[in-house]
N, C-alpha and C positions, 0 to 999 in steps of 0.2 A: 613226287619227291620221295625216293626210298633210300637215299643215302644216309647212312648212320651218322656221319660227321655233321651233315646239315640238321638232321633231327636232334642230335645231341646238342648242337649249338643253340638251336631254338629253345630247347629245354633249359639250357644253362642261362640264356638271357631271361627267360620267363621266371626262373628261380630268383635271379638277382632283382628283377622288377618287384617280385613278391616280397623279398626281404626289405627293400627300400620302403615299399608301401605299408608293410606291417610296422616298421619303425615310425614312419610318418603318421600313421593312424593313432599312435600313442600320444601325439602332441596336438595342442591347440594351434590355430593358425598363427597366432602371435609368436609362438616358439619357433616356427619354421623360418622366421626372419631374424632370429637371434644369432649374433656373431660372437664367437669365443674371444676374439681380439679384433682390433680395427682392420688389420690386414687379412683376417681369416674370412672364409666363406660361410654364409648361413646355409641351411638346408635348402631354402628357396633358391639361392644362387646356384648351388650344386645341381639342383633339379633343372634349372633353366639352362645351365651349361650342358648337361647330359642331353636334354631335349634338342638344343641347338646343334650339338655335334651329331646326334643321331639323324636328325632331319637332313643335315647337310651330307652326311656320309651315305645314307641309304635312299635318298630321292634319286631316281634315275641311276641306280647303283652300278649297272654294267655299262652305262653309256656316257656318263659325265664325271668329271673330276669330283672327288668326295669333298673338296673344299669349295663350296658353291660361292659364286660372286655375291649372292644376296645375304650370305651369313656375315654377321658382325660378332666375331668371337669375343672381342673386348667387352662389348655390351652384355654378354652373357654373365660376366662377373660383377655386374652392378645389380643392386636389389631390383628384382623385376618390377616394372612400373605397373603391369597389369595386376588385377586382383587375383585372389586365391583360386577362384573358379577357372579363370583364364590360364593360370599356371598349370593347374591340373589337366585342363584340356590339351594344352601344348605337350605336356608330359605324356599323356595317353596317345595323342596323335603321333608323337615321335616313336613310341614303342610299337604302335601299329604299323608305322612306316617300315621299321626294322623287320618285324615279323613278316609282313607282306613281301618285302624284298627277299628275305631268306627262303620263304615258302615257294617263291617262284623259281628258285634256282634248281638246276639239275646237276648231276655228277659231272657232266661235261663242262659245266661252267666253272668248276673249282680251280682249274688251271688257267683260266682266262686272266689276262692282265687288266687291272683297273688302276686308276690313278688317284692318289691323295696328295694334294699340293704338288702335283706334277711328278711325284715319285711312283714308279710302277710297283704294284703288288699283285700276286696272284689273289684270286678271290679268297682262297683258303687263308692266306696271310692277312688279308684285310679283315676277315671275320675274326681271326685270332687276335689281331691288334685291338679290336673293339671288345673282345672277351677279356682282355687285360685291362682296358681303359674303364669300362663301365663298372665292373666290380670294385675297382680302386675307389671310385667315387661313391658307390653304394656303401662301402665300408666307412667312408667319412660320414655319410648320412646316419648310418647305424650308430657310430661312435658318438656323434653329437647328440642324437636322440637319447641314447643311453645315459650320457652325461646329464642331460636336462631332466630326465625322469628319475635318476638316482635309484633309490630304494623301491620306487613304484614301477620300475622297468619290468616289462613282461618279456622274458627271454625269447629270442627267435631261434635258438638252437637248444643245446643241452644246458639247463640252468646250472648256475654255480653250485658246486658240492652235490650234484645229482648224476655224475658220470657213472657211478657204480649201479644206480637204479636203472639208468638208461641201458647200460651194457647187459645187465641181467635180463631186462625185457627183450632186448634184441637177440641175445644168444639163446633165449628160451623158445624162439621161433625157428621154423625151418628156414634153410637158406633160400634167398629169393633175390631177384634182380632189384637193385635199389632204384628208387625214383627220387629225383632231386628234392621234391617237396615233402618227403617222408618225415623230416625232422621239424617241419613247420607246424 
């Protein structure tokens, strides 16, 4: 795989996984199940949904509909019945499924048509669809974690009131190609 779109997509997904995990790492297990309101999702529920979606979309990516018959999307939005370790295992398995699927693709695959809920998408469109979907939920994870940690929150990007320091450091260096994890 030498395609820059595929390589960039994998880096983007890895970056958002890392953001979520750095936010999650700041919380104890109990906080992962906290809901801001009765109809809101906990971080555990969001993780469960992302994992369920990812496993469904990227298992047999090129050969079967992305909405698998074994997926129960509605159950993803209930508090996960399994324990914390099982939730993390499902989360990691899902991300590995995604990375494996993308790593196996070639440039010739990008214009192939795949289906999600019987709607045709090019592979590029399907990847872009998930590059919008997963960061949306990662943002929710980060926001909830930040809300829970309040003043104890360890910033995942440029800390509040530190933009000038960050820019000074960045502009004092030679220009270079940016890597998504530079700010973490």
